[in-house]
N, C-alpha and C positions, 0 to 999 in steps of 0.2 A: 563827888564821885571820885573813885580811885581809878586812875588811868595808868596802864602799863603796856609795854610793847610785848607781844607774845608771838615770836616768829614760828612757833611749832604747831600752831593750830590755824586753820583757815578762817580768816576774818578779813574782808576786803579793806577795812579801815586800818587794821593792824592794832587796834586798841580794844580794850575790854573795859566797859563801865562796870565796876565791881560792887560799888557800895554807895549808898546815899545816907548822909547824916541828916536825920529829921527829928525835930523836937528836942534837939540836944542829946539824942541817944547815939553815942558813938560805938556801941558794941558791935554792930554789923561791920562798920568801917575797920575797927581794930581787928575783928575776926578775919576780914579779908587780907589785911596786912600780914597777920600771923600765918594765914593759909599760903600766901605767896612765899613767905620766908621758909615755911615747912616744905613747900614744893621744891624750892631751890636746894634745900638740904637733901631731900630725897633723890634729886636728880644730879647730885654732885656738882652743883653750881654754888658759887660764893657771891653773896651780895657785897658790893663794895660800899661800906657805910660812908666813906669819905665822899663818894660821888652820888650817893642816894640823897634825894631831897624830897621834901613834902610841900605840896602846894594845895591850899584849900581854896576852891572857887565858891564864893559866898556873895550873893547879890543883895543881902539884907542891908538896911541902912545902919543898923547897930550890930556890930560883929561881936560875937561872944568869944572870949579867950578860950583857946583850945590847948589842952596839955599836949606836949610833944610826943612823938612816937619813939620808942626805943627798940632797937634790934640788936640782939646779942650784946647787951650792956652798953651800947653806943647810942647817943641821942641823935636822931635824924634832924637836920637843920631845916626849918621852914623857910621858904623863899616866896617872893612875889612874882618872879619870872625865871624861866630857864630855857636853854636851847635844847631842842629835840628834833632830830632828823632835819637839821638845817633851818628850822623856824624857831622863833622865840614865842613861847607860850606864856601869857601873863595871867595873873590872878583874876583880872576882869575880862579876859578873853577878847581883848582888842588887838588890832593889827598894827598899831602905830609903830611899835618897836621893831617888828619884822620889816615893815615897809621902809622905815628910816635906815635900817641896816643895809637893805638892798640898794637904796638910793645912794648912800654913802659909798658903797663898793662900786656902783656904776660911775659915779662922779670921779673916783680915783682912776678908774681905768680909762675913762674918756679924757682925763687930763693928759695921760701919757700918749694917747692917740693924737691929741692936739699938739703936744710937744714934737712928735714925729713930723707932723705937717709943717710946723714952724721951721724945722730943720731941713725942709724940702726933700724929705725921703721919697724914694720912688713909691708909686702906688702899690707895687707888689709887696713891698715890706710892710706897708700899712695894712694891707689885706691880710698878710700872714699874722701880724700882731693882733688884728681884730679876731681872726679865726682862733688863734691860740689862747688869747687872754679874755676876750669879751664874750665870745659865744659859749 
C-alpha cells in the first residue's frame, strides 16, 4: 500500500491507501506515485526528494527485489522504518521501536525528577518540573 498524509481532504485517519502491489505488478503503485507527484506540481508544491522515503510492507516469507522509485531524476531511498507524526512506522508494522523510544524518553525524564528529590527540592519545584517536562 502507498500511504501518504493528505491534510486537504477529510479522512479521519489522515491516510490514503492508494495502491496494492499484487502478483508482482507494480504498475498501479507506480501510477499512484506519479499521480501524487503530478498533483504536487499542479498545486505548486515541491516534493523534497531528500526527505521522501519509500517503505514497502510485505509479509511474504520470500521478498522479491523491487526496483526503486525515481522522482524528477532522483532515486527515492527505501527504508525499513521512519518517523511519522511522532510514531515510528516499521516495515513489519510492529510497535517495539515506538514503545522503546517512549520508554527511553520517560526514563530520562524520571531520572531528572529523582535527581531533584535527592537534592531535597521542595515539592512545588518537583511538581512544576513534572508539569513542564513530563506531562
